[in-house]
C-alpha angles and dihedrals in degrees: 000000000000110000127209086245092060093046089049089053090050091054092046090052091061093043090052092054095048097116092050092046092047091052091048093051092045093050092052093044095049094045104048117190125187126230118310090005098078094120099139094043092050091048093051093047096047091046089052092051093047090051089057098050103270122140105231130203117188131202097030121171089021094290116121094212096046121095146156130217120200131197119184129000139266132354143025092041116189121189133206117200119218122199119188110160120118133215120256114266098353100058122206097006089141095050099241090150086064093043092054093045094049091049095055091040090055091047097053091046093048089058087085091065092048091050090053103037107017127235125105144274121216128192114200118202103211117191131204103017089157099050118012104025093241093186090053089056091047092047091052089054094052097250096142099040095106095055125107094195139355133207139187130166123214128197114237128070128019110255140098100220114073118200112202126178125230107251141185130182121234123200111196136176139176124214116207137155126273121232139153105284093218107024099043113003091148089068093059136080109216111223092181092056088053089054093047090050088051092053090050091049091051090049088055091046093056094075090057101051131082120282091243094055124095133190120182137151150157134230109243097180124025103162137289108254134016092231094057124075102239111250093189138035131171139186142178120221136184116212116196136181139175092247137020095246094056090046088065090051092048093048090061092050092051094049089051088060090058094041090053091052090050091052092047096051104029092238119141115246123217125175143166131197116215114262093237130037138197111253123219116265117260103200122207106214094188090058090042091056091053090053092046092051091052092048089051090050087056090054098257122126114215127163122222089234128231121286095248129046102109117194132153132348134256136180088235082085088068090056091047090058090060105036136015104278141175132188108190118191124217127191120248099165141019120290089253090067105083127209113253092030129116088244091058090048088056092048093053090062095057123104093228089059091053091050090056092049092048090057086056089048089055090050092049091051091048090049090051088052090052090054096044095047099040121056087185093057092048091047091054091051091049093046092055091048093052091047094050093046 
């Protein structure tokens, strides 16, 4: 049984490492690196884990900036997921510097539970959440298969249950025929018109798809000169759905929009779906309740969150399909400050934001202690996972 004394020691461990954790978060924040290029962030995080007694392996799952750090041996095995990639141009506007720091903070604090009860703690360094679905790649390669539970906390709203949509990227292009737009337009095949027709078809499709589905995209090539019939156009789309099965249905509907535009204009359609996709989140409410109870014990009110409320997508969904997983969200700024904005990037560098995330790190470590110390608690988490699967 986990005593209040042990949980108090877990909290004090994080408080005692505050200066180190603040420096780590600040270094990652002030040196943003995009997906698969997070060399400095990975180096800082692995050095920190080694310093605190973790056995670190770099370059896992064939990705140079991925890693895992292990403390202890055997079961139960509880994982903390660290994200540390930044967004192009606006840096850490998703707060991954805070996510990574809270993950390693929780891990070093949870060592106390391992020392007392056995089991193991694993920190996974997961690159490219924003761009290449690093966790999806890792999941495909069996990286998380030994875990009994996984946790990650994200800055943003105030809720324990995180509802992520299944998502896959679509790269599409039309090949037409160039001609003078005024002298001989009849000789051309307009690739841009094919793309515009596709956008209009998708706009019409939206009223006939589920409320939890999303289709949105941008034109990345629309021609080179207004007096030339565009011979090439290209676009990138994201197709999202509330579950993986409906995503497959929706993908066919979306491609039909492009195929119809190709038939109408005579342009040749080419497309490619991304090799990996973000899976829908499978929340574990039993695990979520343990985390919530620990946050409340620390004096922080956080609701579980309603069962709906779909929003974005994350490769943490891929982990949740394999192992009981939660991704609580905690507020670091006002509701007016939106994730993926320059204002949010600024907020993620503030000390008060780190303090909020470290409370979540304490709760994650305490929750890990609950699972490690109590076979009954772990069995309940596993039972819910098997039922939902």
